[in-house]
C-alpha positions in Angstrom: 80.8 127.8 110.1 77.6 129.8 108.3 78.2 133.3 109.3 76.5 134.1 112.3 74.6 137.4 110.9 72.7 135.7 108.6 69.9 133.8 108.8 67.7 131.3 106.5 64.6 129.3 106.4 65.7 125.9 108.4 68.8 127.4 109.9 66.3 127.3 113.5 63.6 129.5 114.9 63.4 133.1 113.8 63.3 134.3 117.2 65.8 132.5 118.9 68.6 134.1 116.3 67.1 137.7 116.5 67.3 136.9 120.2 71.4 136.4 119.9 71.5 139.3 117.6 70.1 141.3 119.9 72.2 140.2 122.3 75.6 140.6 120.3 74.8 143.9 119.0 71.2 145.7 120.2 72.0 145.8 123.5 68.5 145.9 126.3 66.1 147.8 124.3 62.8 148.4 126.3 61.5 150.1 123.5 61.6 147.5 121.1 62.2 147.1 117.9 60.4 149.3 114.6 59.7 147.2 111.6 60.0 149.3 108.3 58.2 148.8 104.5 55.4 148.9 102.1 57.6 151.0 100.2 56.3 152.0 97.3 57.1 154.3 94.0 56.7 157.2 94.1 54.2 157.7 96.8 56.5 155.7 99.6 59.9 155.6 98.3 60.7 155.9 102.0 58.2 153.1 103.1 56.1 153.3 106.1 56.8 152.2 109.7 54.8 148.7 110.0 54.9 148.7 113.6 56.7 149.8 116.8 57.7 148.0 120.2 57.9 144.7 118.9 59.7 142.3 121.1 62.1 140.0 119.0 59.3 137.2 118.9 56.7 139.5 117.8 59.5 140.6 114.9 60.2 137.0 114.1 55.8 136.8 114.2 55.5 139.5 111.5 58.6 138.6 109.2 57.0 135.0 109.0 53.5 136.1 107.9 55.5 138.1 105.3 57.0 135.3 103.7 60.6 136.6 104.8 63.1 133.6 104.3 66.0 135.1 104.4 67.9 137.6 106.7 71.2 139.7 107.4 72.7 142.5 109.6 74.0 145.5 108.4 75.9 148.0 110.5 77.2 151.6 109.8 78.1 154.5 111.2 75.6 156.9 113.0 75.3 160.5 113.1 77.3 160.7 115.8 80.5 158.3 116.6 79.4 156.6 119.5 76.0 156.0 118.0 76.6 153.4 115.5 73.5 152.0 113.6 72.3 148.8 113.2 69.3 147.1 110.9 68.1 143.4 110.1 67.3 143.5 106.7 65.8 140.8 104.3 68.8 138.8 102.0 66.3 139.2 98.9 67.6 143.0 97.1 64.7 144.7 97.0 63.9 146.4 93.3 63.5 149.9 93.9 62.2 152.5 91.5 59.3 153.0 89.4 59.7 149.5 87.6 60.0 147.8 90.9 57.4 145.8 92.4 57.1 147.4 95.4 59.3 146.2 98.9 56.7 144.8 101.6 59.4 144.3 104.3 62.2 146.9 104.5 64.5 146.6 107.3 64.3 146.2 111.4 66.1 148.3 113.5 66.0 149.0 117.1 64.7 151.7 119.1 67.3 153.0 120.7 70.8 153.1 119.9 72.9 149.6 119.6 75.0 148.5 122.5 75.0 145.2 122.5 78.0 142.9 124.1 80.2 143.1 120.9 82.1 146.8 121.1 80.4 147.8 117.2 83.2 150.8 117.7 86.5 151.8 119.6 88.8 154.1 120.6 92.1 152.9 119.5 95.0 154.3 121.3 98.1 151.4 120.9 98.1 148.9 118.5 97.4 146.2 121.4 93.8 148.4 121.7 93.1 148.2 118.2 94.0 143.9 118.7 91.6 143.7 121.8 88.5 145.5 119.9 89.2 143.5 116.8 89.1 140.1 119.6 85.9 141.4 120.8 84.3 141.1 116.8 84.9 137.3 117.3 81.4 136.3 117.5 80.2 138.3 114.7 82.7 136.3 112.3 82.9 132.5 110.8 85.7 131.7 112.2 86.5 133.8 115.2 89.3 136.3 115.5 93.0 134.9 116.7 94.5 137.0 119.7 97.0 139.2 118.2 99.9 140.3 119.5 100.4 143.7 118.9 102.7 145.8 120.2 101.9 148.8 123.1 103.1 151.8 121.4 101.4 154.6 121.6 99.5 155.8 118.3 101.2 159.5 117.1 96.8 160.3 116.9 94.3 158.3 118.8 92.2 156.3 116.4 88.5 155.5 116.3 87.2 152.4 115.0 83.9 151.1 113.2 82.9 148.5 111.7 80.5 148.7 109.2 78.9 145.5 108.0 77.1 144.9 104.6 75.4 142.1 102.9 78.7 140.9 100.9 81.4 142.4 102.8 82.9 144.1 105.6 84.5 147.4 106.7 86.7 148.4 109.2 87.5 152.4 109.5 90.3 153.8 110.9 89.8 157.8 111.6 91.7 160.2 113.7 89.6 159.9 117.2 89.4 163.4 117.8 87.1 163.8 114.1 85.4 161.0 115.0 84.3 162.3 117.9 82.9 165.5 116.5 81.7 164.6 113.1 81.2 160.6 113.0 82.2 158.4 110.4 82.3 159.7 107.4 84.7 160.2 104.3 88.0 161.4 106.9 88.5 158.0 107.4 92.9 157.3 107.6 92.0 153.7 106.4 89.7 151.3 105.5 90.1 147.2 105.4 87.5 145.9 103.2 87.0 142.4 103.4 84.8 139.4 103.3 83.3 138.2 107.1 85.2 134.9 106.2 88.4 136.5 105.1 88.3 139.2 107.6 91.0 137.9 110.7 93.6 137.5 108.0 93.2 140.8 106.5 92.7 142.2 109.7 96.2 140.7 110.4 97.9 143.8 108.7 96.5 146.4 111.1 99.0 145.4 113.7 101.9 148.2 113.7 102.6 152.2 114.0 103.8 152.7 109.9 100.1 150.8 109.0 98.6 152.9 111.7 100.0 156.4 111.2 100.1 158.8 108.6 104.3 159.6 108.3 105.8 162.8 107.8 108.5 162.1 105.3 111.2 164.7 104.1 113.7 162.3 101.6 113.3 159.2 99.2 115.8 158.0 102.6 112.9 158.5 105.1 110.4 157.4 102.5 112.6 153.7 101.8 112.9 153.4 106.0 108.7 153.5 105.5 108.2 150.8 103.2 110.8 148.9 105.3 108.3 148.7 107.8 105.5 148.1 105.9 107.3 144.9 104.0 108.2 143.7 107.8 105.1 143.9 109.5 103.1 142.5 106.3 105.8 139.2 105.9 107.4 140.9 102.8 110.4 140.5 101.6 112.8 143.3 102.9 112.6 146.6 101.1 115.2 147.9 99.1 117.4 150.6 100.5 118.0 153.6 98.5 121.1 154.3 96.9 123.3 157.6 99.0 122.1 160.5 95.6 118.5 159.5 95.4 118.1 158.7 99.8 119.1 161.9 99.6 116.8 163.6 97.5 114.3 165.3 98.7 110.5 164.9 98.7 107.8 167.3 97.7 107.2 169.8 100.5 104.5 168.6 103.0 104.8 165.1 102.2 102.9 162.8 104.4 102.7 159.1 103.7 99.8 156.8 105.0 98.3 153.6 104.2 94.6 154.3 102.9 93.1 150.8 101.7 93.6 146.9 102.1 90.8 145.2 100.2 90.8 142.0 99.9 94.8 141.7 100.7 95.8 144.2 98.2 96.7 147.7 100.1 96.8 150.7 98.5 99.3 153.5 100.3 99.2 157.2 99.6 101.5 160.7 100.1 99.9 163.8 99.4 102.5 166.7 99.1 101.5 170.1 100.0 99.8 171.7 96.9 100.1 168.6 94.5 98.3 165.9 93.7 98.8 162.5 95.9 100.4 160.0 94.4 99.4 156.8 94.6 100.2 153.1 94.6 98.7 150.0 95.0 99.4 145.8 95.2 99.4 142.9 97.4 99.8 143.7 100.7 102.5 140.4 101.1 104.5 142.0 97.7 104.6 145.7 99.1 108.3 145.3 98.6 108.3 144.9 95.2 105.7 146.9 93.7 106.8 149.8 96.4 110.1 150.1 94.3 109.2 152.9 92.1 109.0 155.5 94.8 112.3 155.0 95.8 113.2 156.3 92.0 113.2 160.8 92.4 111.8 161.1 89.1 108.4 159.9 90.6 108.3 162.5 93.0 109.5 165.4 90.9 107.2 167.6 88.5 107.8 167.3 84.4 110.5 169.8 83.4 108.2 172.7 81.2 108.9 174.1 78.1 111.3 171.7 76.1 109.9 168.6 74.2 113.5 166.7 74.7 113.2 167.0 78.4 109.8 166.1 79.0 110.2 163.1 76.9 113.7 162.3 78.5 111.4 162.9 82.0 108.6 160.4 80.6 111.1 157.9 79.7 113.1 158.0 83.5 109.6 157.0 85.3 108.4 154.7 82.7 111.9 152.4 83.3 111.4 153.1 86.8 107.7 151.8 87.6 107.2 149.5 85.2 111.0 148.3 84.9 111.8 149.2 81.1 110.2 151.3 78.7 106.9 152.5 78.5 104.0 152.8 75.9 102.0 155.4 76.4 98.1 156.3 75.6 95.5 158.9 76.3 92.0 158.5 76.9 91.0 160.4 74.1 93.5 158.8 71.0 93.6 155.3 70.3 97.1 154.7 68.9 99.8 154.2 71.8 102.4 157.0 71.8 106.0 156.8 72.5 107.9 158.9 75.2 109.0 161.5 72.8 105.0 161.4 70.9 103.6 161.7 74.0 106.0 164.6 75.1 104.9 166.7 71.6 101.0 165.4 72.5 100.5 166.9 76.0 102.6 170.4 74.9 100.6 171.0 72.0 97.0 169.9 74.0 98.5 170.3 78.0 100.2 173.9 77.4 101.3 175.1 81.1 99.8 172.4 82.9 101.8 170.7 85.7 102.6 167.5 85.3 103.5 164.5 87.6 103.2 161.0 88.7 100.2 160.7 90.5 99.4 156.7 90.4 101.7 153.8 90.1 100.4 150.6 90.0 101.6 146.6 88.7 102.1 147.5 85.6 101.4 150.9 84.9 100.8 154.1 85.6 99.0 157.5 85.2 99.8 161.3 85.0 98.0 164.2 86.6 97.8 167.5 85.6 96.4 166.2 82.1 93.5 168.7 81.8 92.9 169.6 77.9 91.3 172.5 76.1 88.3 169.8 76.5 88.6 168.4 80.1 90.5 166.2 81.7 92.1 163.3 79.9 93.6 160.5 81.4 97.4 159.5 80.2 98.5 156.1 81.2 101.7 153.9 80.6 102.5 150.1 80.2 105.6 148.4 79.8 106.2 148.3 75.7 106.0 144.3 75.0 
């Protein structure tokens, strides 16, 4: 099925499509629509208002006269959470800047707030409320949205949900509702789901449990294992391994808080935020989280590297390499070409990063990186990969 928020010449009357977009997203617009364009460099880098107060039929007439043969709908967060922004723009990407030919039609926007029958924002207090909001997005998706039967368990913190739609992708952002009401949609988003419109229903199915939607306070590796087990159960992964008695009792860094930060085309990114320490990130396919998140259950992954001894540092590098990669690691430094062993890297770090607090800051499928690797010449990237 074609994307209902795209129109191409030959799809039917443009005015009828604009009426549909207005009904779904814009709502009643007594003030009509604004058409902006005539963007030229350098004297009109932001374009000018070409017309105001137009009806959908008037917009269609103007765009047809300008030779527009394809349109798509974009949505974004507004200055306030309750004021999402809506644009209807030509499908052809504009060539901007001093070398571009200029842009005659930039976009069409409603004069008033976007308030159609499809809610672009949602106030979410339970997974069931999120399911209801997602169901309301069905008219915007090529295949609709299945009805999710999610729990009515109250979330630890209410969330604000926003639909951000681009030409080739759809973003769902979830952030603490209090922050959203105060400052709108911004970089404080708790979780971002990035997908394509035809795939959104399948990827949105990953959002249905409190373990995904909440930030969890964790004290021990055992707590972390329980959280990973909840994620694995919700995402249809195999059962997550349970840490042993000694490993499970190992403390995590002070004030560790774990959350799912991003789900991008079915891949999930988890973050552990620690007081006074850099974050620890891990990433992999959501359906396989029980496999790729296992290194988090190794206490060494959460430890700071021991200082002062090349031998102790090398032993720690071997431990974290084995935990994340499942075997010996080959290390590389972004400023050097040759691969290094754990012993060689330990010597290099002591010589070039003296006094720095080193720790694992990213672990993925087949690689890991260290944080704290700043030299006198600036930051370098230290990466470990499984030895061949």
